[in-house]
C-alpha positions in Angstrom: 8.0 20.9 -37.3 9.4 19.8 -33.9 6.8 19.5 -31.4 7.3 21.2 -27.4 8.0 17.5 -26.4 10.1 16.4 -29.2 13.8 15.5 -28.3 14.5 13.5 -30.8 17.5 15.0 -33.1 16.0 14.7 -36.7 19.0 16.4 -38.6 21.4 14.0 -36.7 19.4 11.1 -37.8 20.9 9.1 -40.9 18.0 6.1 -40.4 21.1 3.7 -39.9 18.4 1.6 -38.2 21.8 0.4 -35.5 19.6 1.3 -32.1 16.6 -0.8 -33.2 19.2 -3.7 -34.6 20.8 -4.0 -31.5 17.8 -4.1 -29.3 17.9 -7.3 -27.0 14.3 -7.6 -27.3 12.7 -7.1 -30.3 15.2 -8.9 -32.5 14.5 -6.8 -35.7 16.7 -7.7 -38.7 19.1 -4.8 -39.9 16.2 -4.4 -43.0 13.7 -4.0 -40.8 15.3 -1.8 -38.4 16.0 0.6 -40.5 12.0 0.9 -42.1 10.9 0.9 -38.2 13.3 3.9 -37.4 12.0 5.8 -40.5 8.2 4.8 -40.1 8.8 6.1 -36.4 10.4 9.4 -37.6 7.3 9.8 -40.2 5.0 9.4 -37.5 3.5 6.2 -39.1 2.1 2.8 -37.3 4.8 0.8 -36.4 5.9 -2.2 -35.1 8.0 -1.0 -31.9 4.8 0.7 -30.0 3.6 -2.7 -29.4 6.6 -4.4 -28.5 9.2 -2.3 -26.7 9.5 -2.2 -23.3 11.0 1.1 -22.7 14.1 0.3 -21.3 16.0 3.3 -23.4 18.9 1.0 -24.4 18.3 2.4 -27.5 19.9 5.6 -26.6 23.2 3.7 -25.8 23.5 2.4 -29.0 22.7 5.0 -31.3 26.3 6.1 -32.7 24.8 9.8 -33.3 23.5 10.4 -30.1 20.1 11.4 -31.8 17.9 10.1 -28.7 15.8 7.2 -30.3 14.3 6.4 -26.8 12.5 10.3 -27.0 11.3 9.6 -30.6 9.6 6.3 -29.1 8.1 8.3 -26.2 7.0 11.3 -28.0 5.1 9.3 -30.1 3.3 7.4 -27.4 2.7 10.7 -25.7 0.9 11.4 -29.4 -1.0 8.2 -29.0 -1.9 9.0 -24.8 -3.3 12.1 -26.1 -5.2 11.1 -29.1 -6.6 8.0 -27.3 -6.1 8.5 -23.4 -4.4 6.8 -20.7 -6.0 3.4 -20.2 -7.0 2.7 -16.6 -4.6 -0.2 -15.8 -1.5 2.1 -17.1 -2.4 3.8 -14.0 -1.9 1.0 -11.8 2.0 1.9 -11.9 1.9 5.6 -12.2 1.9 7.2 -8.8 -0.1 10.1 -9.0 -2.6 11.3 -8.3 -2.1 9.4 -5.0 -4.4 8.1 -3.6 -6.4 6.6 -5.3 -4.8 3.0 -6.0 -1.6 2.4 -7.7 0.3 -0.1 -6.7 2.6 1.6 -4.1 -0.5 3.0 -2.5 -1.8 -0.8 -2.0 1.0 -1.4 -0.3 1.2 1.2 2.5 -1.5 0.1 4.5 -0.3 -3.5 5.1 3.1 -2.2 5.9 4.2 -2.3 9.7 3.8 0.3 12.2 7.5 1.1 12.3 7.6 1.7 8.0 4.2 4.1 7.9 6.2 6.3 10.9 9.1 6.6 8.4 6.8 7.8 6.1 5.3 10.0 8.1 8.8 11.0 9.2 10.1 12.0 5.9 6.4 13.9 4.8 7.0 16.2 8.3 10.6 16.9 7.0 9.4 17.9 3.4 8.3 21.3 5.1 11.7 22.1 6.9 14.3 21.9 3.7 16.6 23.8 6.2 19.7 21.6 6.0 22.4 21.4 3.1 22.5 17.9 2.6 19.4 15.9 2.3 18.0 12.6 1.0 15.3 12.4 -1.0 12.3 9.8 -0.4 10.8 9.2 -4.1 7.9 6.9 -5.0 10.2 4.1 -5.1 11.7 4.5 -1.6 8.1 5.5 -0.1 7.4 2.2 -0.8 10.2 0.4 0.4 10.8 2.4 3.4 13.0 0.2 5.5 16.0 0.6 2.7 17.0 3.7 4.5 16.2 3.0 7.9 19.7 2.3 9.0 22.6 3.9 10.8 24.4 4.4 7.8 21.7 7.2 6.9 21.3 7.9 10.1 22.9 11.7 10.7 21.0 12.5 6.9 17.9 13.8 6.8 15.5 11.8 4.4 11.9 13.8 3.3 9.4 12.9 0.7 6.2 13.0 0.2 4.4 10.8 -2.8 3.5 14.4 -4.4 6.9 15.1 -4.8 7.2 12.7 -7.3 10.3 13.5 -10.0 7.5 12.0 -13.0 9.7 9.3 -14.1 7.0 6.4 -14.7 5.2 9.0 -16.9 8.3 10.4 -18.7 8.6 6.6 -19.5 5.0 6.1 -20.8 5.4 9.3 -22.8 2.6 11.2 -20.5 4.7 14.6 -20.7 2.1 17.1 -19.7 2.1 15.6 -16.3 6.2 15.3 -16.1 6.2 18.8 -16.9 3.4 19.7 -14.2 6.1 18.0 -12.2 9.1 19.6 -13.1 7.1 23.2 -13.1 6.2 21.5 -9.2 9.7 20.5 -7.9 11.4 24.0 -9.4 8.8 25.8 -7.3 9.1 23.3 -3.9 12.8 23.4 -4.1 13.2 27.2 -5.0 13.9 28.6 -1.2 15.2 25.9 0.1 18.7 25.1 1.7 19.6 22.4 -0.1 23.1 22.2 -1.6 23.8 18.5 -1.8 20.6 16.1 -2.5 21.4 12.7 -2.4 19.2 9.7 -4.3 18.8 6.5 -3.5 16.8 5.6 -6.7 18.4 5.3 -9.9 15.8 6.7 -11.9 14.8 10.0 -9.6 18.7 10.5 -9.9 18.9 10.6 -13.5 15.4 12.6 -13.4 16.9 15.4 -11.2 20.2 15.4 -12.9 19.4 15.5 -16.7 15.9 14.9 -18.0 14.0 17.7 -15.7 16.6 20.1 -16.0 17.5 19.3 -19.7 13.9 18.7 -21.4 11.1 20.3 -19.0 13.1 23.7 -17.9 13.4 22.5 -14.0 15.8 24.6 -12.4 17.6 23.2 -9.3 20.4 25.3 -7.2 21.6 21.8 -5.5 23.8 19.2 -6.9 22.3 15.9 -7.3 24.4 12.9 -5.7 23.9 9.4 -6.0 24.0 7.2 -2.9 26.6 5.2 -4.0 29.1 8.1 -4.1 27.6 9.5 -1.0 28.8 6.3 0.8 31.9 6.2 -1.0 32.4 9.5 0.1 32.0 8.8 3.8 34.1 5.6 3.3 37.0 7.5 2.2 36.8 10.0 4.9 36.7 7.6 7.6 33.0 8.1 8.8 32.2 4.4 7.6 34.6 1.8 8.4 34.1 -1.9 7.5 34.0 -4.1 10.4 32.8 -7.2 8.6 33.4 -8.7 5.4 30.9 -10.9 3.6 32.8 -12.8 2.0 29.9 -13.9 -0.7 29.7 -13.9 -4.6 26.8 -12.1 -6.1 25.9 -10.6 -9.8 24.4 -7.2 -10.3 21.7 -6.2 -12.2 22.0 -2.6 -12.9 19.0 -0.1 -13.5 18.3 0.9 -17.1 19.3 4.0 -16.2 22.6 3.5 -15.1 23.2 2.1 -18.4 22.7 4.8 -20.4 24.8 7.5 -18.4 28.5 7.3 -17.8 29.4 4.1 -15.7 31.1 6.1 -13.0 27.5 8.0 -12.2 26.1 4.6 -10.8 27.8 1.0 -11.8 30.9 1.4 -10.9 30.8 3.1 -7.7 28.2 0.3 -6.6 31.0 -2.0 -7.3 33.5 -1.0 -5.7 31.6 -0.6 -2.5 30.9 -4.4 -3.0 34.2 -5.0 -3.8 35.6 -3.3 -0.5 32.6 -4.8 1.8 33.7 -8.7 0.5 30.9 -9.5 -2.5 32.9 -11.0 -5.6 31.1 -9.7 -8.4 30.3 -12.3 -11.2 29.3 -10.4 -14.1 26.2 -11.1 -16.2 27.0 -12.3 -19.6 26.4 -10.2 -22.2 29.0 -7.9 -19.9 27.3 -5.4 -17.7 27.6 -2.4 -19.5 25.7 -4.2 -22.4 23.0 -6.2 -20.1 20.0 -4.5 -20.6 17.3 -6.2 -18.6 14.4 -4.4 -17.6 12.0 -4.5 -15.1 8.9 -2.1 -14.5 6.0 -2.6 -12.3 4.5 -5.4 -9.6 6.4 -8.3 -10.0 8.3 -7.3 -13.7 5.1 -8.2 -15.4 3.3 -4.7 -16.4 5.5 -2.3 -18.3 2.9 0.4 -20.0 0.0 0.5 -22.3 0.5 2.4 -25.3 -2.3 2.0 -28.4 -4.8 0.7 -25.6 -2.4 -2.3 -26.0 -1.6 -4.2 -23.0 2.6 -5.6 -22.9 4.2 -7.6 -20.3 7.7 -7.9 -19.6 8.2 -11.2 -19.9 10.8 -11.0 -22.4 13.0 -10.1 -20.1 11.8 -12.4 -17.3 12.8 -15.3 -20.3 16.3 -13.8 -20.4 16.9 -13.5 -17.1 16.6 -17.4 -16.5 19.6 -17.6 -18.9 21.7 -16.1 -16.0 20.4 -18.7 -13.2 23.6 -20.6 -14.1 26.4 -17.5 -13.7 27.9 -19.1 -10.5 26.9 -16.1 -7.9 25.2 -17.2 -4.9 23.2 -13.9 -4.6 21.6 -11.7 -7.3 21.8 -7.7 -6.5 19.1 -4.9 -7.7 19.3 -1.4 -7.7 16.1 0.0 -8.4 14.4 -0.2 -5.4 10.8 -2.6 -5.7 10.7 -2.9 -9.4 13.7 -4.6 -10.3 13.9 -6.7 -6.9 10.3 -7.9 -7.2 10.4 -9.2 -11.2 14.1 -11.2 -10.3 12.0 -13.0 -7.1 9.6 -14.0 -9.7 12.0 -15.9 -11.7 14.6 -17.1 -9.6 15.2 -20.4 -8.1 14.8 -20.5 -4.2 16.4 -20.6 -1.8 19.9 -21.2 -3.5 19.6 -17.7 -5.3 18.9 -14.2 -3.0 17.5 -11.5 -5.1 17.7 -8.3 -2.9 18.5 -4.6 -3.0 22.4 -3.8 -3.0 21.4 -1.3 -0.1 20.5 -4.4 2.0 23.9 -5.8 1.2 25.5 -2.3 2.6 23.4 -1.2 4.9 21.7 -3.5 6.6 24.3 -6.6 6.8 26.4 -5.2 9.3 29.3 -4.3 7.4 29.6 -1.0 9.3 
């Protein structure tokens, strides 16, 4: 019998093993992949819960759209309910806030102007009487300077730590807290006047657009809008005009969420914007639709702790090192704090620059 948070499609799955066989990290043979998916379905002990980096690529690989990633998360959820969440895992989870997690540790060291932004956004969170606003989730609250640009000067921004979208808990299989947040956000937005809600974080965008309403019953009356589409709309309408071409080359490390959504959702609009402001895109190998590198947590080192074991994302780092020679002068990341910090830990400097794509678009005086 399927449980409340069993989002995997058991009936459609043929145990073909393709979802795991094509994984860039587990390196399973075809036979091992078939065996592992069968063990997952049966609820038996499997290597996946020890070695998976939770990038969700298996969902993109599954030929029958069975959502094997959700099966992995469900097994993690069962383990967490049985064994509890290890203390170290809470370091990457934004709730409750405080006590300490890596985001709350950032705030005391922020300059006063960034602290002022957080305070301003918190105050704005009690006034949702605008048809179009930007949601500041935990990643943007950790790097508030990214939205401190004239590009967003007429877009009201709001956010509080307790308005977390629940993505890190979802990725860790902590479904009880995700459900709690889905219910809280449904109630919070019920009386708002928002028609279009803009998201800078790809993770938050997918949570509000697909995961929270599709799997946890959240109900929202607004249209989720990814910030790249919002910027393109303003460029097309003439509200944002390109005043300076950058004339640089860059490779783009897309977020894991972007890769399991349609390319038109996140990957393509960013590349169109970058092309318009003079950035030549040099794609990674394998090509961007298949590149499945994940950074999650501080410095790309910490992912999640399943069954009490710490798993570190150095596999991703090693794969990233192989792209140093791709011929681009810059590397652009989109998942705010996590991806950028991870790349900074492995890229040679000063010849390569790792920065958030928003920095290129909004802070380099191209508009």
